[in-house]
Every structure is written in C-alpha cells, then in structure tokens.
C-alpha positions in Angstrom: -1.1 -8.9 -29.1 0.4 -9.1 -25.6 -1.6 -11.2 -23.1 -1.2 -10.5 -19.4 -2.3 -12.9 -16.7 -3.1 -11.9 -13.2 -4.1 -14.1 -10.4 -5.8 -13.8 -7.0 -8.6 -14.7 -4.6 -10.6 -11.5 -5.2 -12.8 -12.0 -2.2 -14.7 -8.8 -1.2 -13.6 -6.7 -4.2 -12.0 -3.4 -3.2 -9.9 -0.6 -4.6 -6.7 -2.5 -4.1 -8.0 -5.2 -6.4 -9.1 -2.7 -9.0 -5.7 -0.9 -8.9 -3.9 -4.3 -9.3 -6.0 -5.2 -12.4 -5.8 -1.7 -13.9 -2.0 -1.7 -13.6 -1.8 -5.3 -14.9 -3.9 -4.3 -18.0 -1.4 -1.5 -18.7 1.3 -4.1 -19.3 -0.4 -5.5 -22.4 -3.4 -5.6 -24.7 -5.4 -8.4 -23.1 -5.9 -9.1 -19.4 -6.9 -12.6 -18.4 -7.5 -13.1 -14.6 -7.2 -16.4 -12.9 -9.4 -16.5 -9.8 -8.4 -19.0 -7.0 -10.7 -21.8 -6.2 -12.3 -21.9 -2.8 -10.0 -24.7 -1.8 -6.9 -22.9 -3.0 -8.0 -19.6 -1.3 -8.5 -21.4 2.0 -5.0 -23.0 1.7 -3.2 -19.8 0.7 -5.1 -17.0 2.5 -8.4 -17.6 4.2 -11.8 -19.2 3.8 -13.5 -16.9 1.2 -16.7 -15.1 2.0 -17.9 -15.2 -1.6 -18.0 -18.4 -3.6 -15.5 -19.1 -6.4 -18.3 -18.8 -9.0 -19.4 -15.4 -7.7 -15.8 -14.2 -7.6 -15.1 -15.3 -11.2 -18.3 -13.5 -12.4 -17.6 -10.3 -10.5 -14.0 -10.1 -11.6 -15.0 -10.8 -15.2 -17.3 -7.8 -15.2 -14.6 -5.4 -14.2 -13.6 -2.9 -16.9 -9.9 -3.8 -17.2 -10.6 -7.5 -17.4 -11.0 -9.2 -20.8 -11.6 -12.6 -19.4 -11.8 -14.3 -15.9 -11.3 -18.0 -15.4 -11.2 -20.3 -12.4 -7.8 -21.7 -11.6 -6.8 -25.3 -10.9 -6.0 -26.9 -7.6 -3.6 -29.6 -8.8 -1.0 -27.6 -10.7 -0.6 -23.9 -10.7 1.2 -23.9 -14.0 -1.5 -25.9 -15.8 -3.5 -22.7 -16.4 -0.3 -20.9 -17.6 0.3 -23.6 -20.2 -3.4 -23.2 -21.3 -3.6 -19.4 -21.4 -0.1 -18.9 -22.8 0.4 -15.4 -21.4 3.3 -13.2 -22.4 3.4 -11.6 -18.9 2.3 -12.7 -15.5 1.5 -9.7 -13.2 2.0 -10.2 -9.5 0.4 -8.0 -6.9 2.8 -6.3 -4.5 1.5 -8.3 -1.5 1.1 -11.7 -3.2 3.3 -14.3 -1.5 4.7 -15.7 -4.7 8.4 -16.0 -5.1 9.2 -14.2 -8.4 12.6 -16.0 -8.9 11.0 -19.4 -8.3 8.2 -18.7 -10.8 10.7 -17.5 -13.4 12.9 -20.6 -12.9 9.9 -22.9 -13.1 8.6 -21.3 -16.3 12.1 -21.5 -17.9 12.4 -25.1 -16.9 9.0 -25.8 -18.6 10.2 -24.1 -21.7 7.7 -21.2 -21.3 8.9 -17.7 -22.3 6.8 -15.6 -19.9 7.9 -12.4 -18.3 7.0 -12.0 -14.5 6.3 -8.5 -13.2 5.8 -7.4 -9.6 3.5 -4.4 -9.5 3.8 -1.5 -7.1 1.6 -1.2 -4.0 -1.6 0.7 -3.8 -1.5 3.0 -0.8 -4.4 5.4 -1.5 -7.1 4.0 0.8 -7.6 2.5 4.2 -9.9 -0.2 2.8 -7.5 -1.6 0.2 -7.6 -5.2 1.5 -10.2 -7.9 2.3 -9.0 -8.3 5.9 -9.1 -4.5 6.4 -12.7 -4.5 5.2 -13.6 -7.4 7.5 -11.9 -5.7 10.4 -13.7 -2.4 9.8 -17.1 -4.2 9.6 -16.3 -6.0 12.9 -15.2 -2.8 14.6 -18.4 -1.1 13.3 -20.5 -3.9 14.7 -18.8 -3.8 18.1 -19.1 0.0 18.3 -22.8 -0.1 17.4 -23.4 -2.9 19.9 -21.7 -0.8 22.6 -23.8 2.3 21.6 -26.9 0.1 21.9 -25.9 -0.9 25.4 -25.3 2.7 26.4 -28.4 4.1 24.9 -30.6 1.1 25.6 -31.6 0.6 21.9 -32.9 -2.5 20.3 -31.0 -4.4 17.6 -33.4 -3.1 14.9 -32.6 0.5 15.9 -28.9 -0.1 15.1 -29.3 -1.3 11.5 
C-alpha cells in the first residue's frame, strides 16, 4: 500500500484545498494529511481564523482523506518519521524547497518521494486570502450601499 502525506494550514477550506487533496490521493492508496498547528500557521502564513482542532476535524472529514493529524512545532520531520509515507505531496503554492526536503530526507535515511502538484486555476476563490478579500470587499460594498440608500445595518445582512 502506497501512503501519501500532504501538509497545510487548511484555514477556510476552499476548492483549491479540495483539488490539492484529490490530486495527492491519486498518487497512492492512502492519504494522510498533516494540519499545521496554530503557532506554525502564524509563523508560516497567517493567524488562522479557524482553530487547529477544527481544521484537523474538517480536513479529516473530506472524502479523499483517510486520516488527518496535527503536526508538530519542534521538528517538521518528526511527523514524517512517525507516519512513514512513501510520497510527500506538495501544493503548487507551498513555500517548501523540494530539493532541500529531498536532501534532508535522504540524510535521515528516509526513502520518500517528493512530488510538487500542478496548480488549480478553475475558480476565483481558490485561496484563503482570496476568500477573506472577497468578504471584506463585499462588506465595504454593502456599507457604501447602506450609506447611499440610508439603510440600517440589519437591512444589509
């Protein structure tokens, strides 16, 4: 059985996440997803809107995912040693250095293939920041309409 490992923050789940996990699953028989802790997410990307426990549970419920686990903050390879994947799938936009990961794995005596997946370009809301921006733009637009039309806050929502 070929075990694939994918990692990410998975804050505000969107089609880009689903595409990433579906493509990762195609690489093997079992997909284990490592969800970044809140502290790691803050360090690497942004302060997450949803908690790490919520993100692990939501990712674990997605159809392509066989198991979702919370990552570690002290050593990013600790989880790799525990899960023993055959393949690590990287998202097209993840800031990981493929060559460095391959070198690190080899130096640790781990025989793991690293695969960079192709981008998902089918939707304008395929990223967490894009979703946040759209919500902010919608709110600003609705607030301006309220000012123009003289409506109350309750009328907007």
